[in-house]
N, C-alpha and C positions, 0 to 999 in steps of 0.2 A: 430572453432573446429567442425569437422564432427560428426554427431550422429552415435554412434556405436550400431549396432543392438543387442539387448539383449532379452533373453527369459523373459516372464512375467508369474510368477507362481501365486498360490493362495495367497491372502493377509493373512498372518499369524498373523497379529497384533490384530485380533478380531475373536472370535469364529464363528460369523456369519457376514462376511464382506458385504454380500449383503442385510442385514436387514435394516429397516428404520433407518436413521441417524437423530436423533433429532437435530433441529436447535435452535440456541439462538434467542429468540423472539425479542429482541431490536436490530433491524437491522441497521448497520452503513451505511450511505449514504453520498457522497460528491459531490458537484457540480464540474464537470470536469473543469469549467472555473476558479476554485479556486486552481487548481494544478499548482505549480511552476515547479516541476520536477517529471517525471515518472520514476519508476525503470525499468531497462532493464530486459531481460530474459536470462537465461543461454543458453548454446549451444544446449540443448534439447528442448528449445522453450516454456517451461511451467513455471518453477520455477523462481520467481523474484530474482533480484540481488541487491535490495536496498529498500528504503522507498518511499512512496508517500509523497513528501514534498509539503506543502501548502504555498500559498502566505501569507504575513503578515495579521494578524487579521482574517484569514479564519480558519474554523474548520469543522470537520465532525459532522453530526447530527445523532440522533437515532430515529427510528420510530417503534412502537410496531406492530408486526404481529403475529396472532395466529400461534404457532409453527407448528401444523400439517397441516396448509394450505400453508406453504412456499414450493414453487416449483421452484427450480433452475435447469436450464438445457441449452441444446443447440441442434440445429438441423444442419444437413449437407445438402447442396443443391448445384446445379450447374451441368454443363456438365462433362463428363468423365475426362477431363483434367483441369477442373476448379472448383474443389470442394472447398467450403468455409463454415465457421461456422456462425450461427446466435445465439447469446446468449440471454437468457431470464431469468427474475426473477419475480416471482409472489407470492402474499400473501394477506391475508385478515386482515383488521383492523376493530375490532368490534365497533359498535355504530356509532353515527354521531355527535361527538363533534365539536365545533367551530374550535379547533386546527387542526383536520384532514381535515376539509373543506378548511381552509386557506392553509394547506400544498398542497392540490390538486390544488387549484386556483393558487398558486405561483410557483409550480414546473412543471406545465404543459408546455412542450416545453423546459425545462432546460435539459442540458446534465448531466447525472448522472452516477456515478460509485457506485456499491453496493458490500459490503463485506459480504460474506456468512460465518458465524461462526457456527461450529457444536459442540455439547456437547460430542462427542465421543473422539476426540483427540485434540480439540482446534485448528485444522488447519483452514485456511481461503482460500476461492476462491474469486477472484475478477471478477465481471461481468461488461462488458463494457471496451472499450479501448480508448486510446488517440484520435484515428481517427474515432472511432465509439462508442461513449458513448451511454448508454441506454436512452430511452425517455419514460415518463410515459403515460400510456393509462388506465385511471381509469373507473370503473363502480360502480354503487350503487344499493343496494337492501334494501327495507324496506317493509316487508310483514310478514305473519304469520310464514314464515320459518326463519325469523331473520332480524336483522338490521346490515348491514356491508358494508364497502367499499372494493371492489376488486381492488387491485393495481397491475397492470401488467406493467413491464418495459421491453422494447424490443429494440433491435438494429435496427435502420432504414436501415443500410447498413451492409451486411455480412462482415466478416473479415477472415483472414487466420489463426487466433489463437484461441485455446481453452481458456476458462476462466483461468486467471493466478492463480498459486498456490503461495499465498503470505506468506512470512515469516517475513515481517516487522512489523511496529507498526501502530496503529491507532491514529490519531490526534484529540483529543477531548478537548484540552486546549492549552495554549500558549507554544511555544517552550522555552527551557532554553536560557536565554539571557546572553551570555558571556560578561564580562567587559574588557577583554584583551585577549592575545594570549595563556595564560596558562589555559588549559581546564581541569576541573575535570569531567571526563567522568564516571559518577556514575549512578547506578540504580535510585537513588533519583532524579537525574536531567533528566532522560529520555534518549532517543536515538538520538534526533535531537537538534543541537546546532546552534543558530544564533550568528554569530560573529559580533562584533561592527565595526563601521567605523573607519579607522585608518588614522591619520594625519602624523604619522611617521612609516616607515616600521618596522614590527615586525614579528618574526617567530612564527608559531603555534606549541605549545608543549603540549603533553599529560602529564599533571602534575600528574594525578592520574587516575586510572581506576579500576572498579570492575565488569564490564559487563561480562556476561558468554560467553564462547567459542561459536562462530557461530552467535552471534548477529551482527546486522549491525548498524553502527553509521553514521549519516548524518551531514555534516557541511554545513552551508549556509553562503555565503560571505556577508560581510557588506560594501564592497567597501571603499570609502574614497580617499583622495589624494594619499595615499601610502598603498594599501591593504596588508593585512598580507599574508604570504606565508607558505605553508606546504611542507616540503621537505622529501625525503627519508632519513632514518637514525634513530639511536637510540635517544629516548627522555628520559625524566625523568622517566616515568612509562611504556612506550611502544615503540617498534620499528616500524616505519612507512615504508611500502613498497609500492611505487607508480609505476604504469605501466611505463615501460621503464625509470624509474627514473625521470620522468618529474614532476617538481614542480607544485603544484596546487596553483593558485593565487586567493585569496578570493575577487574577484570582486563582485560588487553588484548583488545579486541573483544567483551567481554561486553556484553549489552544487557538493559535492563529497560524495560518499558512501564508507565506509570502513568496512570490515568484521573483527571481533575479532577472533584471533587465539591464543590459549594458549597451548603451548606444555608441560606444567607442570613446566617449569623452567623460561620461559619468555613469555611476551604477545606481540603480533604483531597486527598491524592494516594494513590490506591488501586492496588496492584499488580494488573495483569491478566495479565502473562506476563513471563518472563525467559529469557534464553539464556546 
């Protein structure tokens, strides 16, 4: 879909939209090598259309940064017809504990994605991309001015994209492990569901659902001799709408993202992307 040119007015959601935007201090970071499936972006190129789905036994971590020192941004560089973005994320960690030293020692050179959460509206921006994740470049200070580690994450290669506007979930624990094809898609179970391995073909059915309109559900295939299949059509608790009506087969590590749509009378799960 082609981007439609729209006017951009003053942000009316806040009395002072240009004021300092307080950041959440416990910053979420994930090793890009631990990502099984990346969400796509919508037609306007910024908002994501799914969840960051991680590999088995992987999870995001948190690192404390003094809120007022967090500096997330990007720069534009390149010739007239070749402009690109370079994304950066910086912050300070106070003190010199063994934990922060070990973090620096073991994350140096690792490809990272960082999730910037703010306290104004709980929105999230993601710094780093699949093809150009951030890399840590730390410095340390211990003098009369203070003791702190300055953590600077930078893209080694520029990209054509702004930091992503993320509407999905963060993975800080294990995904819900389904035991069969009848899924209870509930707030209590989260937004990401690992399907089991199937020896006999079975259909995936949304047996129950209480997620709010607009949330995204991700299903991860478990493979097996006869992987389960998700098809377009009415299920027990929701109607599934797949792109071009094409079935999704739950092969090992296959992923599909579905957006919850509730029209007040019925609930639909609409495909937004698959891997």
